[in-house]
C-alpha positions in Angstrom: -33.7 20.3 -19.6 -34.6 20.8 -23.3 -38.3 21.3 -23.9 -38.6 18.1 -26.1 -36.9 16.0 -23.4 -39.2 17.5 -20.8 -42.3 16.6 -22.9 -41.0 13.0 -23.4 -40.3 12.7 -19.6 -43.8 14.0 -18.8 -45.5 11.7 -21.2 -44.0 8.5 -19.8 -44.5 9.8 -16.3 -48.2 10.2 -17.1 -48.5 6.6 -18.3 -46.6 5.4 -15.3 -48.7 7.4 -12.8 -52.0 6.2 -14.4 -50.7 2.7 -14.1 -49.9 3.1 -10.4 -53.2 4.8 -9.8 -55.2 2.0 -11.4 -53.1 -0.6 -9.6 -53.8 1.0 -6.2 -57.5 1.0 -7.1 -57.3 -2.7 -7.9 -58.1 -2.1 -11.6 -55.5 -4.5 -12.8 -56.6 -4.5 -16.4 -56.3 -0.8 -16.7 -53.0 -0.7 -14.8 -51.6 -3.3 -17.1 -52.7 -1.3 -20.2 -50.9 1.8 -19.0 -47.8 -0.1 -18.1 -47.8 -1.5 -21.7 -48.3 2.1 -23.0 -45.2 3.1 -21.0 -43.2 0.2 -22.5 -44.3 1.1 -26.0 -43.6 4.7 -25.6 -40.2 4.1 -24.0 -39.2 1.7 -26.9 -40.4 4.1 -29.5 -38.9 7.3 -28.0 -35.6 5.7 -27.0 -33.3 7.0 -24.3 -34.8 5.0 -21.5 -32.9 2.5 -19.4 -33.5 -1.2 -20.2 -34.2 -1.8 -16.5 -37.1 0.8 -16.5 -38.6 -0.7 -19.6 -38.3 -4.2 -18.3 -39.8 -3.2 -14.9 -42.9 -1.7 -16.7 -43.2 -4.9 -18.8 -43.0 -7.2 -15.8 -45.6 -5.2 -13.9 -47.9 -5.3 -17.0 -47.5 -9.1 -17.2 -48.0 -9.6 -13.5 -51.2 -7.5 -13.4 -52.6 -9.2 -16.5 -52.1 -12.6 -14.9 -53.7 -11.3 -11.7 -56.7 -10.1 -13.7 -57.2 -13.6 -15.2 -56.5 -15.1 -11.8 
C-alpha cells in the first residue's frame, strides 16, 4: 500500500474508532462529532465508497437525535 494511501486509511480509521469508543461509552455527542469528521474527511479525500460515507452520516444523525432525546 502506498504511504499516502496508508496515511489516509489510518486517519479515517482513527475518526471511526474514536466514534465507536465514544458511542460505547454513551457519549453520543462526541461520537456523532467523530462520525461527522469521518464523513467530512472521506468526502474531501475521495476514494471512499458511498455506502461507507452514508453509514457514517446515518450514525452521526442517529446519535445526535439520541443526544437530544
